[in-house]
N, C-alpha and C positions, 0 to 999 in steps of 0.2 A: 568534598572532593569526589569526583566521579571516576569511573573507569577510564574514560578518555584522558583525563588529566594524569592519572597514574601511568598509563601507557606512554604518554608524551614525555613525562619526566624521565622514564627509563629508556627513552629512544626506541620504543617498540612500535613498528609500523604495522597496522592492520589494513590489508587491502580488501576491497569489496570486489567480488567477481560476479558475473552475470549468472553463474550457476549456483550461487549461494541459496540455501533453503531458508525460507521464511515461514514461520508458523502464524497463520491467521486464526485468531481465537474463534472457535465455534464453526470454522469452515474447513480448514485443512492446511496442507503444506503447499507452497508455491516456490518456484525458483524466482529470483529477483526479476529477471527479464519478463517472465510470464506475468508476475503480479503487477509490474509496472505497466505492461501493455493492457492488462485487464482493467486497471484503474483508469487509464487514459481512455479506453473504449467506453467504459461505463459513464465517465464524466461527459464525454462527447454525446452519448445517447441521451443522457439527462438534459443536457443543454438544448439539443435539437427538439426533444419532446416538449420542453418548457416553452420554447419559442413558438411551436406550432399549437400549443394549448392541449396537447395529448396527455392529459393528467391521468388517464387510466393505464398508460403504458408502464408506469413505475409503481411497483407494489411497496408496501411498508417493509417487507422482508428483504426485497431487493436493495432498498436504500440503506437498510441496516447492514447488509452484507458489504455494500460499497463503503460504508463508514468504517467497518472493521478492517477492510482491505487497506483503505487510506491510512488508518491508524498504524497498522502493521508496517506499512511502507515508510511512514514518518518515523517510527521508532527505529527501524533499520538504518535510516539515513542519519540519525543522530550520532 
């Protein structure tokens, strides 16, 4: 049984707001809206660069940061 199940059983509603702070491991704190827009921008940039064959535009550290941001956003959405 996880936290969501316990809250649901006790009729406790947890609302997500755009100004909620989310910790991104190894990077820092972001608001929900800022993190969401950052992940969307980074994914669009990766897609555009891949289609153009610009493999030098994305660094290993940049992709790792993108993955950590994606993971933090996914954890928050659960």
